[in-house]
N, CA, C and O atoms as a GROMACS GRO file, in nm:
protein
  448
    1UNK      N    1   5.028   0.172   2.538
    1UNK     CA    2   5.142   0.164   2.508
    1UNK      C    3   5.218   0.310   2.545
    1UNK      O    4   5.316   0.327   2.617
    2UNK      N    5   5.147   0.398   2.478
    2UNK     CA    6   5.199   0.543   2.507
    2UNK      C    7   5.207   0.565   2.610
    2UNK      O    8   5.312   0.598   2.666
    3UNK      N    9   5.091   0.551   2.667
    3UNK     CA   10   5.046   0.626   2.809
    3UNK      C   11   5.122   0.526   2.924
    3UNK      O   12   5.102   0.554   3.042
    4UNK      N   13   5.186   0.440   2.898
    4UNK     CA   14   5.254   0.370   3.015
    4UNK      C   15   5.416   0.442   2.926
    4UNK      O   16   5.506   0.426   3.009
    5UNK      N   17   5.443   0.472   2.868
    5UNK     CA   18   5.542   0.502   2.814
    5UNK      C   19   5.554   0.662   2.866
    5UNK      O   20   5.665   0.689   2.914
    6UNK      N   21   5.459   0.769   2.864
    6UNK     CA   22   5.425   0.882   2.928
    6UNK      C   23   5.400   0.874   3.069
    6UNK      O   24   5.359   0.974   3.128
    7UNK      N   25   5.421   0.767   3.131
    7UNK     CA   26   5.431   0.772   3.293
    7UNK      C   27   5.570   0.739   3.307
    7UNK      O   28   5.611   0.802   3.404
    8UNK      N   29   5.682   0.654   3.246
    8UNK     CA   30   5.794   0.666   3.266
    8UNK      C   31   5.850   0.746   3.233
    8UNK      O   32   5.939   0.773   3.314
    9UNK      N   33   5.847   0.843   3.102
    9UNK     CA   34   5.884   0.981   3.048
    9UNK      C   35   5.881   1.067   3.243
    9UNK      O   36   5.972   1.075   3.326
   10UNK      N   37   5.775   1.102   3.247
   10UNK     CA   38   5.711   1.174   3.365
   10UNK      C   39   5.808   1.126   3.529
   10UNK      O   40   5.856   1.199   3.616
   11UNK      N   41   5.805   1.001   3.517
   11UNK     CA   42   5.894   0.965   3.624
   11UNK      C   43   6.017   0.935   3.635
   11UNK      O   44   6.080   0.906   3.737
   12UNK      N   45   6.053   0.944   3.521
   12UNK     CA   46   6.230   0.926   3.481
   12UNK      C   47   6.291   1.037   3.465
   12UNK      O   48   6.391   1.049   3.535
   13UNK      N   49   6.261   1.145   3.382
   13UNK     CA   50   6.306   1.221   3.292
   13UNK      C   51   6.205   1.367   3.345
   13UNK      O   52   6.252   1.480   3.332
   14UNK      N   53   6.063   1.346   3.406
   14UNK     CA   54   6.021   1.451   3.448
   14UNK      C   55   5.933   1.542   3.318
   14UNK      O   56   5.965   1.530   3.199
   15UNK      N   57   5.820   1.630   3.366
   15UNK     CA   58   5.727   1.686   3.301
   15UNK      C   59   5.766   1.773   3.170
   15UNK      O   60   5.709   1.770   3.061
   16UNK      N   61   5.880   1.856   3.210
   16UNK     CA   62   5.937   1.924   3.079
   16UNK      C   63   6.112   1.855   3.035
   16UNK      O   64   6.229   1.889   3.049
   17UNK      N   65   6.033   1.741   2.977
   17UNK     CA   66   6.192   1.716   2.913
   17UNK      C   67   6.121   1.669   2.755
   17UNK      O   68   6.004   1.635   2.737
   18UNK      N   69   6.235   1.679   2.649
   18UNK     CA   70   6.186   1.684   2.518
   18UNK      C   71   6.113   1.566   2.476
   18UNK      O   72   6.027   1.551   2.390
   19UNK      N   73   6.163   1.492   2.550
   19UNK     CA   74   6.146   1.336   2.531
   19UNK      C   75   5.939   1.295   2.629
   19UNK      O   76   5.873   1.192   2.614
   20UNK      N   77   5.910   1.387   2.692
   20UNK     CA   78   5.806   1.397   2.691
   20UNK      C   79   5.678   1.414   2.638
   20UNK      O   80   5.565   1.367   2.645
   21UNK      N   81   5.791   1.571   2.540
   21UNK     CA   82   5.712   1.608   2.491
   21UNK      C   83   5.680   1.538   2.329
   21UNK      O   84   5.588   1.567   2.253
   22UNK      N   85   5.778   1.449   2.312
   22UNK     CA   86   5.764   1.354   2.183
   22UNK      C   87   5.654   1.249   2.212
   22UNK      O   88   5.579   1.208   2.123
   23UNK      N   89   5.647   1.207   2.343
   23UNK     CA   90   5.517   1.117   2.396
   23UNK      C   91   5.388   1.170   2.351
   23UNK      O   92   5.290   1.120   2.294
   24UNK      N   93   5.431   1.335   2.412
   24UNK     CA   94   5.258   1.415   2.439
   24UNK      C   95   5.238   1.394   2.249
   24UNK      O   96   5.130   1.351   2.210
   25UNK      N   97   5.313   1.416   2.177
   25UNK     CA   98   5.285   1.494   2.032
   25UNK      C   99   5.219   1.354   1.971
   25UNK      O  100   5.118   1.351   1.900
   26UNK      N  101   5.299   1.233   2.015
   26UNK     CA  102   5.237   1.086   1.948
   26UNK      C  103   5.157   1.064   2.008
   26UNK      O  104   5.118   0.960   1.955
   27UNK      N  105   5.069   1.089   2.118
   27UNK     CA  106   4.994   1.038   2.189
   27UNK      C  107   4.861   1.147   2.104
   27UNK      O  108   4.754   1.087   2.092
   28UNK      N  109   4.862   1.252   2.065
   28UNK     CA  110   4.821   1.359   2.029
   28UNK      C  111   4.774   1.311   1.855
   28UNK      O  112   4.656   1.285   1.831
   29UNK      N  113   4.833   1.307   1.793
   29UNK     CA  114   4.840   1.168   1.673
   29UNK      C  115   4.740   1.087   1.668
   29UNK      O  116   4.632   1.083   1.608
   30UNK      N  117   4.818   0.996   1.770
   30UNK     CA  118   4.716   0.844   1.781
   30UNK      C  119   4.570   0.913   1.827
   30UNK      O  120   4.480   0.861   1.761
   31UNK      N  121   4.523   1.007   1.914
   31UNK     CA  122   4.416   1.011   1.963
   31UNK      C  123   4.328   1.096   1.825
   31UNK      O  124   4.206   1.102   1.808
   32UNK      N  125   4.404   1.138   1.765
   32UNK     CA  126   4.342   1.206   1.676
   32UNK      C  127   4.319   1.173   1.539
   32UNK      O  128   4.260   1.241   1.455
   33UNK      N  129   4.377   1.053   1.527
   33UNK     CA  130   4.330   0.955   1.444
   33UNK      C  131   4.248   0.881   1.464
   33UNK      O  132   4.191   0.836   1.364
   34UNK      N  133   4.200   0.830   1.607
   34UNK     CA  134   4.090   0.828   1.653
   34UNK      C  135   3.953   0.913   1.660
   34UNK      O  136   3.838   0.889   1.693
   35UNK      N  137   4.007   0.997   1.625
   35UNK     CA  138   3.870   1.092   1.637
   35UNK      C  139   3.844   1.124   1.781
   35UNK      O  140   3.727   1.116   1.818
   36UNK      N  141   3.928   1.157   1.861
   36UNK     CA  142   3.892   1.185   1.962
   36UNK      C  143   3.983   1.324   2.002
   36UNK      O  144   4.054   1.333   2.102
   37UNK      N  145   3.963   1.432   1.899
   37UNK     CA  146   3.965   1.568   1.903
   37UNK      C  147   4.033   1.628   2.016
   37UNK      O  148   4.150   1.664   2.027
   38UNK      N  149   3.900   1.630   2.125
   38UNK     CA  150   3.959   1.737   2.202
   38UNK      C  151   4.065   1.644   2.286
   38UNK      O  152   4.172   1.690   2.245
   39UNK      N  153   4.088   1.574   2.349
   39UNK     CA  154   4.160   1.462   2.389
   39UNK      C  155   4.300   1.512   2.341
   39UNK      O  156   4.380   1.584   2.402
   40UNK      N  157   4.314   1.442   2.180
   40UNK     CA  158   4.443   1.513   2.067
   40UNK      C  159   4.442   1.634   2.125
   40UNK      O  160   4.514   1.633   2.225
   41UNK      N  161   4.397   1.727   2.107
   41UNK     CA  162   4.436   1.903   2.114
   41UNK      C  163   4.503   1.894   2.253
   41UNK      O  164   4.618   1.938   2.260
   42UNK      N  165   4.450   1.847   2.358
   42UNK     CA  166   4.499   1.831   2.493
   42UNK      C  167   4.670   1.765   2.487
   42UNK      O  168   4.760   1.781   2.569
   43UNK      N  169   4.668   1.723   2.414
   43UNK     CA  170   4.818   1.633   2.395
   43UNK      C  171   4.892   1.690   2.323
   43UNK      O  172   5.013   1.671   2.333
   44UNK      N  173   4.838   1.780   2.225
   44UNK     CA  174   4.897   1.865   2.160
   44UNK      C  175   4.951   2.001   2.194
   44UNK      O  176   5.049   2.059   2.149
   45UNK      N  177   4.834   2.050   2.316
   45UNK     CA  178   4.933   2.149   2.356
   45UNK      C  179   5.018   2.121   2.452
   45UNK      O  180   5.110   2.197   2.478
   46UNK      N  181   4.995   1.996   2.524
   46UNK     CA  182   5.123   1.990   2.657
   46UNK      C  183   5.237   1.947   2.552
   46UNK      O  184   5.324   1.896   2.623
   47UNK      N  185   5.270   1.943   2.452
   47UNK     CA  186   5.350   1.914   2.400
   47UNK      C  187   5.429   2.023   2.318
   47UNK      O  188   5.548   2.039   2.292
   48UNK      N  189   5.304   2.098   2.284
   48UNK     CA  190   5.384   2.264   2.258
   48UNK      C  191   5.458   2.329   2.400
   48UNK      O  192   5.578   2.358   2.403
   49UNK      N  193   5.364   2.346   2.516
   49UNK     CA  194   5.473   2.328   2.599
   49UNK      C  195   5.598   2.327   2.620
   49UNK      O  196   5.681   2.418   2.627
   50UNK      N  197   5.605   2.201   2.631
   50UNK     CA  198   5.724   2.142   2.700
   50UNK      C  199   5.832   2.180   2.599
   50UNK      O  200   5.946   2.211   2.634
   51UNK      N  201   5.780   2.174   2.436
   51UNK     CA  202   5.893   2.215   2.358
   51UNK      C  203   5.893   2.310   2.326
   51UNK      O  204   5.968   2.333   2.231
   52UNK      N  205   5.818   2.419   2.378
   52UNK     CA  206   5.858   2.565   2.430
   52UNK      C  207   5.965   2.649   2.553
   52UNK      O  208   6.041   2.744   2.568
   53UNK      N  209   5.890   2.510   2.638
   53UNK     CA  210   6.003   2.527   2.740
   53UNK      C  211   6.157   2.457   2.739
   53UNK      O  212   6.240   2.498   2.819
   54UNK      N  213   6.184   2.368   2.661
   54UNK     CA  214   6.256   2.308   2.671
   54UNK      C  215   6.352   2.307   2.537
   54UNK      O  216   6.451   2.235   2.524
   55UNK      N  217   6.308   2.390   2.452
   55UNK     CA  218   6.370   2.382   2.290
   55UNK      C  219   6.332   2.518   2.248
   55UNK      O  220   6.374   2.559   2.140
   56UNK      N  221   6.264   2.585   2.314
   56UNK     CA  222   6.247   2.776   2.270
   56UNK      C  223   6.151   2.773   2.178
   56UNK      O  224   6.111   2.664   2.138
   57UNK      N  225   6.098   2.888   2.131
   57UNK     CA  226   5.909   2.904   2.099
   57UNK      C  227   5.984   2.869   1.944
   57UNK      O  228   5.893   2.826   1.874
   58UNK      N  229   6.087   2.871   1.882
   58UNK     CA  230   6.162   2.881   1.705
   58UNK      C  231   6.188   2.720   1.671
   58UNK      O  232   6.234   2.674   1.567
   59UNK      N  233   6.140   2.645   1.799
   59UNK     CA  234   6.222   2.480   1.760
   59UNK      C  235   6.121   2.442   1.652
   59UNK      O  236   6.012   2.500   1.650
   60UNK      N  237   6.152   2.348   1.560
   60UNK     CA  238   6.104   2.293   1.483
   60UNK      C  239   5.973   2.203   1.519
   60UNK      O  240   5.874   2.184   1.448
   61UNK      N  241   5.996   2.158   1.633
   61UNK     CA  242   5.893   2.071   1.709
   61UNK      C  243   5.806   2.159   1.745
   61UNK      O  244   5.692   2.121   1.717
   62UNK      N  245   5.809   2.261   1.795
   62UNK     CA  246   5.687   2.386   1.812
   62UNK      C  247   5.639   2.383   1.669
   62UNK      O  248   5.521   2.350   1.656
   63UNK      N  249   5.697   2.408   1.573
   63UNK     CA  250   5.643   2.438   1.420
   63UNK      C  251   5.557   2.309   1.375
   63UNK      O  252   5.462   2.302   1.298
   64UNK      N  253   5.612   2.225   1.438
   64UNK     CA  254   5.520   2.081   1.392
   64UNK      C  255   5.362   2.041   1.470
   64UNK      O  256   5.256   1.992   1.431
   65UNK      N  257   5.418   2.096   1.603
   65UNK     CA  258   5.303   2.088   1.652
   65UNK      C  259   5.177   2.176   1.660
   65UNK      O  260   5.061   2.144   1.689
   66UNK      N  261   5.226   2.287   1.630
   66UNK     CA  262   5.147   2.384   1.575
   66UNK      C  263   5.076   2.410   1.419
   66UNK      O  264   4.999   2.494   1.372
   67UNK      N  265   5.144   2.291   1.371
   67UNK     CA  266   5.117   2.262   1.222
   67UNK      C  267   4.938   2.136   1.249
   67UNK      O  268   4.822   2.141   1.210
   68UNK      N  269   5.021   2.042   1.337
   68UNK     CA  270   4.909   1.939   1.377
   68UNK      C  271   4.793   2.014   1.447
   68UNK      O  272   4.680   1.979   1.412
   69UNK      N  273   4.804   2.127   1.557
   69UNK     CA  274   4.726   2.136   1.583
   69UNK      C  275   4.609   2.229   1.498
   69UNK      O  276   4.490   2.199   1.493
   70UNK      N  277   4.674   2.353   1.430
   70UNK     CA  278   4.583   2.400   1.286
   70UNK      C  279   4.501   2.286   1.251
   70UNK      O  280   4.384   2.276   1.286
   71UNK      N  281   4.589   2.161   1.152
   71UNK     CA  282   4.457   2.067   1.114
   71UNK      C  283   4.362   2.034   1.165
   71UNK      O  284   4.256   2.019   1.105
   72UNK      N  285   4.378   2.016   1.288
   72UNK     CA  286   4.291   1.958   1.396
   72UNK      C  287   4.183   2.063   1.456
   72UNK      O  288   4.063   2.045   1.482
   73UNK      N  289   4.250   2.156   1.467
   73UNK     CA  290   4.096   2.294   1.435
   73UNK      C  291   4.047   2.339   1.348
   73UNK      O  292   3.941   2.401   1.348
   74UNK      N  293   4.115   2.314   1.259
   74UNK     CA  294   4.016   2.349   1.118
   74UNK      C  295   3.935   2.212   1.084
   74UNK      O  296   3.829   2.245   1.030
   75UNK      N  297   3.943   2.099   1.094
   75UNK     CA  298   3.887   1.970   1.090
   75UNK      C  299   3.718   2.014   1.229
   75UNK      O  300   3.596   2.006   1.216
   76UNK      N  301   3.793   2.048   1.319
   76UNK     CA  302   3.680   2.102   1.472
   76UNK      C  303   3.615   2.228   1.430
   76UNK      O  304   3.536   2.286   1.505
   77UNK      N  305   3.649   2.276   1.299
   77UNK     CA  306   3.560   2.433   1.324
   77UNK      C  307   3.601   2.548   1.378
   77UNK      O  308   3.549   2.659   1.371
   78UNK      N  309   3.725   2.504   1.448
   78UNK     CA  310   3.758   2.641   1.506
   78UNK      C  311   3.836   2.733   1.391
   78UNK      O  312   3.952   2.706   1.422
   79UNK      N  313   3.843   2.788   1.323
   79UNK     CA  314   3.889   2.854   1.198
   79UNK      C  315   4.000   2.964   1.286
   79UNK      O  316   4.118   2.956   1.251
   80UNK      N  317   3.964   3.066   1.400
   80UNK     CA  318   4.026   3.165   1.428
   80UNK      C  319   4.141   3.112   1.470
   80UNK      O  320   4.244   3.162   1.426
   81UNK      N  321   4.151   3.007   1.558
   81UNK     CA  322   4.240   2.916   1.659
   81UNK      C  323   4.343   2.827   1.511
   81UNK      O  324   4.465   2.833   1.496
   82UNK      N  325   4.264   2.771   1.444
   82UNK     CA  326   4.360   2.708   1.337
   82UNK      C  327   4.426   2.807   1.264
   82UNK      O  328   4.544   2.788   1.233
   83UNK      N  329   4.374   2.896   1.236
   83UNK     CA  330   4.449   3.018   1.159
   83UNK      C  331   4.571   3.060   1.282
   83UNK      O  332   4.669   3.086   1.213
   84UNK      N  333   4.596   3.072   1.376
   84UNK     CA  334   4.690   3.137   1.455
   84UNK      C  335   4.762   3.062   1.444
   84UNK      O  336   4.875   3.098   1.412
   85UNK      N  337   4.735   2.914   1.465
   85UNK     CA  338   4.837   2.798   1.470
   85UNK      C  339   4.937   2.777   1.368
   85UNK      O  340   5.055   2.745   1.383
   86UNK      N  341   4.870   2.801   1.256
   86UNK     CA  342   4.893   2.772   1.102
   86UNK      C  343   4.996   2.890   1.064
   86UNK      O  344   5.087   2.874   0.983
   87UNK      N  345   4.975   3.000   1.127
   87UNK     CA  346   5.060   3.108   1.085
   87UNK      C  347   5.162   3.084   1.177
   87UNK      O  348   5.272   3.124   1.137
   88UNK      N  349   5.161   3.015   1.326
   88UNK     CA  350   5.306   3.021   1.416
   88UNK      C  351   5.359   2.928   1.319
   88UNK      O  352   5.470   2.947   1.269
   89UNK      N  353   5.278   2.817   1.288
   89UNK     CA  354   5.418   2.719   1.254
   89UNK      C  355   5.464   2.741   1.095
   89UNK      O  356   5.552   2.677   1.038
   90UNK      N  357   5.399   2.824   1.051
   90UNK     CA  358   5.444   2.863   0.893
   90UNK      C  359   5.610   2.987   0.950
   90UNK      O  360   5.711   2.987   0.880
   91UNK      N  361   5.602   3.063   1.063
   91UNK     CA  362   5.675   3.158   1.075
   91UNK      C  363   5.825   3.058   1.137
   91UNK      O  364   5.941   3.097   1.124
   92UNK      N  365   5.797   2.972   1.181
   92UNK     CA  366   5.863   2.849   1.256
   92UNK      C  367   5.963   2.783   1.120
   92UNK      O  368   6.085   2.773   1.104
   93UNK      N  369   5.864   2.753   1.050
   93UNK     CA  370   5.886   2.682   0.958
   93UNK      C  371   6.050   2.734   0.884
   93UNK      O  372   6.167   2.701   0.870
   94UNK      N  373   5.923   2.865   0.847
   94UNK     CA  374   6.040   2.974   0.729
   94UNK      C  375   6.174   2.989   0.835
   94UNK      O  376   6.283   2.989   0.779
   95UNK      N  377   6.174   2.997   0.938
   95UNK     CA  378   6.288   3.053   1.008
   95UNK      C  379   6.408   2.930   0.986
   95UNK      O  380   6.529   2.939   1.006
   96UNK      N  381   6.339   2.829   0.945
   96UNK     CA  382   6.452   2.729   0.940
   96UNK      C  383   6.500   2.668   0.786
   96UNK      O  384   6.532   2.556   0.747
   97UNK      N  385   6.490   2.784   0.726
   97UNK     CA  386   6.513   2.738   0.569
   97UNK      C  387   6.409   2.686   0.446
   97UNK      O  388   6.290   2.708   0.426
   98UNK      N  389   6.498   2.620   0.383
   98UNK     CA  390   6.431   2.564   0.272
   98UNK      C  391   6.394   2.398   0.307
   98UNK      O  392   6.337   2.331   0.221
   99UNK      N  393   6.433   2.337   0.441
   99UNK     CA  394   6.415   2.265   0.463
   99UNK      C  395   6.260   2.212   0.466
   99UNK      O  396   6.212   2.102   0.442
  100UNK      N  397   6.224   2.288   0.491
  100UNK     CA  398   6.048   2.264   0.526
  100UNK      C  399   5.942   2.309   0.399
  100UNK      O  400   5.822   2.323   0.421
  101UNK      N  401   5.995   2.329   0.277
  101UNK     CA  402   5.887   2.390   0.184
  101UNK      C  403   5.788   2.320   0.172
  101UNK      O  404   5.694   2.372   0.113
  102UNK      N  405   5.770   2.164   0.226
  102UNK     CA  406   5.657   2.136   0.188
  102UNK      C  407   5.528   2.184   0.301
  102UNK      O  408   5.414   2.226   0.284
  103UNK      N  409   5.591   2.160   0.392
  103UNK     CA  410   5.520   2.159   0.559
  103UNK      C  411   5.484   2.352   0.537
  103UNK      O  412   5.373   2.402   0.558
  104UNK      N  413   5.586   2.417   0.500
  104UNK     CA  414   5.528   2.568   0.462
  104UNK      C  415   5.380   2.600   0.355
  104UNK      O  416   5.290   2.681   0.377
  105UNK      N  417   5.392   2.522   0.257
  105UNK     CA  418   5.317   2.520   0.151
  105UNK      C  419   5.161   2.488   0.234
  105UNK      O  420   5.070   2.570   0.243
  106UNK      N  421   5.159   2.382   0.277
  106UNK     CA  422   5.078   2.322   0.377
  106UNK      C  423   4.989   2.396   0.474
  106UNK      O  424   4.868   2.391   0.498
  107UNK      N  425   5.088   2.464   0.520
  107UNK     CA  426   5.053   2.577   0.582
  107UNK      C  427   4.955   2.708   0.556
  107UNK      O  428   4.858   2.758   0.614
  108UNK      N  429   5.026   2.735   0.445
  108UNK     CA  430   4.921   2.852   0.340
  108UNK      C  431   4.817   2.771   0.263
  108UNK      O  432   4.738   2.849   0.211
  109UNK      N  433   4.795   2.679   0.243
  109UNK     CA  434   4.708   2.612   0.190
  109UNK      C  435   4.587   2.628   0.347
  109UNK      O  436   4.466   2.640   0.325
  110UNK      N  437   4.640   2.626   0.496
  110UNK     CA  438   4.537   2.579   0.603
  110UNK      C  439   4.454   2.723   0.616
  110UNK      O  440   4.331   2.732   0.618
  111UNK      N  441   4.546   2.832   0.626
  111UNK     CA  442   4.550   2.979   0.634
  111UNK      C  443   4.430   3.058   0.523
  111UNK      O  444   4.358   3.156   0.540
  112UNK      N  445   4.446   2.971   0.413
  112UNK     CA  446   4.384   3.015   0.257
  112UNK      C  447   4.254   2.971   0.269
  112UNK      O  448   4.175   2.984   0.175
   0.00000   0.00000   0.00000
């Protein structure tokens, strides 16, 4: 279903539309839960690229996607990449004020 949704988004809205980024993020989460880590990472990376292009580097969607990637990379043993993504997510969350304190704390735990 998500892959059909992605096809429709790509056909109607194009590759660089925030809704396309949302579908990539959903596909990343789904494949991550299915323990398809490499595939999930590819979807997360595509989601991040779309959000960065459409909403900017400090968009909360970029932070959330970086957060997902940090968790996935940590469980895959890619510590340096996990750390980089957790730090990026933390910086983005912090720039959005107190609304994301729980997310900030989780990123700090990933960093430690």
